[in-house]
N, C-alpha and C positions, 0 to 999 in steps of 0.2 A: 426714188431708188427702185428701179430696178430688181423686184424682184426673184427673175432668175439667177440675175448676179449673186446677189444676197443670199439665195441659197445656194450658189457653190461655192463661195467661201464659207458658210456655215460646212457643208459641208465638207468644202478640203480640211476643215480644222481638224471636225470629227474623223477623216479619214486616216491624218494625222494619229490625232489620238489612239484611233483603234488597231492602227501598225503598229502601235507603240505597245498597246492592250497586246495583241499577239506577241509584241518580243516577251512583254510578263510573263505568259504563262509559260509561254515558250521556255526565259528560268524559271517558272514557278515549274515544270513540270516535269524540267531534265534534273534538278537541282529534290523535288520533292514526291516525284511522279503521284501515285491515286489508292491515298489509304488514308490512313488512319487520319496523320499529323491535316493533310489536306483536308479534308471530310471538316476535323474540328474549326480550321481555318473561315472552311469559304461559309459553315453555317455562322459563327461568330462574327464574319464578317457582312452574310446577309442583315445581318438584324439591324445595325445601324443604315446598313444601306436603305434598307428596306421603308426605312421612317424616314429618310433622305428622299425617296422617289416620293415619296405616300405624302410627308408634307412641303420639302421642301421642294420640291421641282413639282408636285402635284397637287394639292390643293391651296397650295400658299400660293404660289405662281400663278392658275387658272383665277385663282379670286384675285390678286395684285394687278398685275398687267391690267383689267382689264379699269381698274377703278383709276386706278394711274394714268391712263391712257384719256381715258375723260376729266381729271382733270386739266395735263397736260392743255390738251384743245379748246375747254371748256374756261377755263380758270386761272391767276395769273401765277405767274413764279413763285411767291412766296407760299402763296395756299401751299401750294403741291410741295416745294419743299418742307414746308410744315406738316405734311402726312407723312414725309418720307421720313421725317427725325420722327412722327409720331410713331409710324408701322415698327421703323428698326430698334427703338429703345424698348418696344415693349416683346418684342419677338424674341431681345437679345436673351431679357427675363425668366420666359418662359422658353427656352432654350437649354438655360444653365439649366434649373430644373431638373428640364427631363434629362440631361447629363447627367447629375446628380442620383436621382432616381436610379437610374440604365445604369449605371456602375453600380450603387450599390444593389441593385434586384438582381443582377451578372445570373445567378443560379436560379434561381425560375425561370430567367425569360432564354435559359440553351436548355430548362425542362418540359416548356410550353411548346417551345422552340422541333427541337427535338430531343423528344422524351426517350427515345429508342438506348438515346446514347446516356441512360441513366445504369445499363445492363455494364457498361464498363468507368467504373471511377476514374483510371488515368485518364479515356480519351474524354467525360464528362471536365473535371476537373482544368485541363491545359485549354480544353474550350470556354469552362469561365470564363478565367486567364484572360484569353485570346481577344474576349468580349469586354471585358477590362479594358484594355487599351486600345483596340477599335472605337470605346462607344462614343467618344468628342467629336467626330467627324462627321456626328449629324451638327452640330452646333455650329460646327465651321461649317458644312456643306447649306447649312440653311442658310446664312450672312449669304454667301457665296450666290443661290436663285436668289436673295433683294436687289443686293449688288445686278447677277445680270438680269434679270428685270426688270430694271431701272435703266442701262445700257442698250435691250432692249428694246426702251419702249423710246431710247432717242437714234435708235435703228441703227447701234455698236457692235451689232453681232459680231465680228471676228473675236474681239477678246471672252464672254464668253464662252463659245464655244471651242476655245483655245482651252483654256484651265483645265480639262481634264489630263492636256496629256503633263503636268503636275505630280498630276495620282500616278500615274504608268512610272514618271521617272521617278519618283521615288521609289515602287516599287523593285525597278528594275535593281537600283542601284543598293539597296536595303539585301535583295534576293542574292547582289553578285559580291556585293561587297563585306554583309557585317551578320549575315550565317552564324563562322564561325563565331562569333563574341557574344551565340547568346544560347543558352540549355534552359528549356529544346529549341533546335535551332528555329522554329516553326514562329516562335513570338516573333522575328524580325520583322516576316510584314506584316504582325500588328502592328507593329509600329511606324512600319511603312506607311501604314491608312493614316493614322498620326498625323504624322509632316507631311504627307501629301497634300490631305484634307487646311493645314495652316496653309500651307504653298499657295493652296486655291485660292480662297479668304485677299491674303499680303498681295498676291496680284492683283485686285481690282483696285484695292483705294488709288492710286492714282488715277485713274482713267475717273471714278466716280467726282474728283476732284477738279479735273479739266469741263467737267459737261455743270460743277456749283452743283452737283450733286451726292457727297458724298456727307452722311449723316451727319449728325449731332445730337449726341443723347442727351435726353435728357432726363430726370430725377422727378419733374410732373405728374405721377401717374395720372392720376384723376381727367388731369388736362388730355393724355394724352388718348385714357381712355374713353376719353366723351368728344373725343374726335367723330361727329359724322363720318370720317371716309372712313376712318378708323374700323368703325361698328359695321360699314357695310363689305368691307372686308372680313370681317369674323363670322356676319351671318351669310355669305357664301363662301366661308372656308370649310363651314362644318360638315356640308352634303356632297363640296369639292372633295373634301378630304374620303369619301365612300365611293364618288365617281369613277375618278383619275385611278386608286389604287387599288381597284378589284384585281389588275394581276399579278401585280405584286404578293396581296395576301393570295391570293394562287399560285405563287410559285410559296411564299412559306409553309400554305399548307402540303403542298407537295415535298418539300422537303422532309415534314412530316413523313405523309406517307414514307421516303425514300431511308428515312431512321430505321424505320424496318425493314427493308430490301437487305441487300447481299454488300459486304461492305467494299467501300465504291460508287454505289450507285449517286450517291450525294456529287462526286465530284466530277463521275459521265455525265449528268445535265449540266454542270455548272459549266467545263467546258463544252460544251452541245455550245445550251445559252450563251456561251463568249462568242460567239462562227453566230450567230442569230442575230445577236446585238449589232452587227456589225453594222448589216444596209440598214436593220429597225433604225441605230443613229443613225445612222445618216443621212437616211431616207426622211423614218419618220419623225423625229427627234427634231430635224433641222423645218420641216414642212412644218410640222407646229408652233417650230418659237416664229418661225418669220412672219406667219400667219394671222397668227393671233394679237399682235398692236394695229393690222390693216383691219384686220376685221372688224379690233370694239371704234378703231376710225368713222369707221366705215356706220356703225352703227346710234355712234353718235351724231355722225352728222346723217341720220335716217336717209340714205342710199343704197336702199335694199338692193335695187338693181346691180351694184358692183360687188353690194356681199356674196350675192349668190351665183357671180365671175368670178371670185377670188377662187371659193369652194371650186367646182366645177374645171378651173386652175390647178386646184391642191387636188383632186381624185385622180385629172387626166393624169399630172405627175407622177404619183402615185402610183398607177395602174403600170405606165409606160415605164417607171427603173424598179417596183418591187417585184412583179412576175418573173424575172430573166433573173433575182438573183432570187428567190423562194427556186426558180427549176435549177437553177447552179449548184446553190447546196446540195438541192439533192441528191442534183448527179455529180458529183468530184467531193462526195464526205467525205471518200476512203484516204480522197488524193489530201482535203486539205489538213485532217485529220494529223494524219501519217508522215505531214510537209513540218506542222507545225507541233504533233505532241511527239511524234511517236519517237522519244532518244528517252536518256539516262533509265530510269524506274518507269517511264510509261513507255505499258507491254502490249503484246502483239491484243490482246486480250480486253484493250483497255481502250483501242482505238477504233472494236467492233462492237462493242457497245455504249459507247459514246456514237459512235455512225447512227445505230438506234433511234437511240435519242435527235439525234439533229435531224433524219427522214424524219421523221417523228413532228418537232417543230415546224419543217418548212411546208409546211399541209396550211398552218397557219400564219405563216408571216404576214401573208398579202393584209386581212385580216388588224393584225396586231399594226400593221401602219398606218392600215385604215382609218382604226380606231384613232390615234393622232392630231391625222387632220380632221376628220369630221368630226370630234366631240367638244372642239375651240369655238365649232358653228353656233354652240350653244351656250359656252363661256364666254365668250367675246358678246354675249349679247345678253350677259349678269342671269343663264337659265341653267340652275343647275339642276332644277327637283329633274329632269327627262332624263338627264344622261346618265345618274342616281339608281333612276327605277332599272333603269336597261342592265347596267351595274351587276346591279344585284341578282338580276336575273343570270344575266351570264355569271354569275360567281356559281351559284344553286345548280347550277350548268356542269360547272366545272366540275364540282365534286360528287355528282350521279355519274360521271363519264368516270373519274378517275374511279368508283371504286367498278366498271364495268368494264375498264382495260387494264386495270392494273394486275388482278389476280391471271391476265393470259399474256399481256407484254408488258411485265416487272414493269421499270423506270421509264422506258419508252412509253408507257399506254398515261401518265402520264405530264410526259412533253403532249402529246397525242391531246390529250383533253383541253391543255391552255388554249393549242391552234385554236380544235372546232369552236372554242366559249368566243375566243377573240374575232371569228367569224361572224357567231350569233350574235355580236356585238358591235361589229360595225355595219352587220346588216340592218338590224332595230334601229341604229343612229339614224340608216340614211332613210328609214320607213318615219324616222319622226321628223326627222327635215322636209320632209315633201310635205311629208301629211300636214303641218305648220304653213306651209307656202314658204318656208327660211332659203331652201334651194330646188330649185329651175333646174335640170340641163340645159345644154345650151346646145345647138343643132348638130349632129356626126358620128352621134357615139354608134350608132352600129354600124358607118367603118372603122372606126376608129379600135371597135375590140376586132373586129376583126383584120384589120392592120396586126394590128398587138399578135391576134392568135399564129400569125403562118409565118411574123419573125422569130417567138418564140420554138415553132417548130424547128423553123431553119438553125436555130441556136440547140436546140436540145439535142439534134442530130450532129451537128459537129464537136460539141463536148462528148456525145456518148462514145464515138465514131476514132475521138485523136483520146480521150484517155485511155483504153489500153484495159489489160485484167489488172483488178483491183490488188490478187497478190503478187506479181509486181511492183507496186509502189510499197510492197513492207518488203521487199527486197534491194530495190535500191538503196543507196546511200544518199544523206538531207543534200549533197549537191545536184544529182538524177532526180531527185525529186522536186526539189526550186527549178532546176533548168527547164524541165515538162512541163512546171507547172503556168512558167512565165510567157511559154508560147503557150500555151491549150487555153487560156482565161484570157489573154486578148482577144484570140482568135475565135472565141466563141461570143465576144463582147462583135466585134465586125461581125462576126455571119447577124448580128442580133438586129446592131447598128442600118446596116450597108441594106438590110431587107427590110426596115421601114422607110430609109431617103428612098431604094426604089420604088415602094409603094404609094410616095408622096409626103412621108414626112419629113419637116424642118423646123431646126431651132428658132429657126423667130419665129415661131406658129407661137410658141411659147415665151415668151418673151410680156411681163408683166410690172406694170410699173404700182406701186406700193402708194395706197389710199394715202390720201394728204389728213 
């Protein structure tokens, strides 16, 4: 399989999900604005979503996919199928227990994650109720991650990338049509999370059946627990849980800080994070998804040269696409926020407060995406300790910067801390790969960076001149803002890629076959 084509497929599905995600946020912002109800929901959703990213998409996937790839390449089909059965059975039991504990302990979880809410009894109770409705999401999404890991190992990338679309559709449908039937109305968003998770799990079943990898539940727990493959996955998961979830832990701690700031701070950070996740999901998550199986196969076959070339390919694509995304978000912060969210209860002050957070996030956007490409360089080799140590250093640096920045930058200081720590994380991962001889840069990096910088200057000039004044964006209606963005964004992209083409870049230079 051509990895560039696979990246285009995964990114295309992610793009669809992100577009629907912005529709969902448009609907939520128009209906609820940024206030007590949205603060309560975003905190409630953050808890299971954090566990989903830490456990399902994070530690479990990073530990499971390399072992599964090894089994598929070096063992027979029945051994591979048995591993899947055992992992699925144990995972289901553990997740059910975690979900039950989370529902029962929701008041404590809310108090820990947003202690500032305790001062308002109504806000606290609403957050607890929403947390209980949302918490089964971790059960559904962890099983979705299991299914996605299997499908990605079989190079079936499209369906796992498509599944987040269903969550956004559930949000949109519930926010548009179900709100009048709930009291308070924001409970409709909680049930959207539950329904969306269930739909994402259901759609995976036929695809698993087609490749004969639909898990067969077993109650032979001792046999499953004694499976050497399961034990290896569990051994990798413990440190991976720390290593791949640092950014999520940072976001949770930021929520604690934000809960003590002015009302709306949690929501401003959320809306800025949603915009930042657009390129982060399309590029970082997509590259990590398609690289990990190929890197695992290279490691299993001891093809060290191809391993290094795959990492080099991923790093160049990251810089080629992430750098202009970060620059574009920073320049067009107000136009984007005004177009997407400046409606209904979302006020002018909300636009500028969200802009502050978004600009701060963009400082570290490239670093955030680089981490998702560099970390698999260790995980595919089943080396968890090195990225864990680096992640812990980054987490400590984040909190130190939070204390330094929040006093004079407010909520924007929290966003800046995450971005700068991500750059530190990426730099240390890169240094580790080089020092251990895992990655050797291919020729041509100096010319690549210089040409990239020239293209960024051209794009930035076009966007800055074409944007006009920020005040004008707030005075136009939705149609006027949409029309302006619809030609400005393509014009900036055209300036960027045209400059690259004139300087010698060609699409064929970035084509690469997946490892066999």
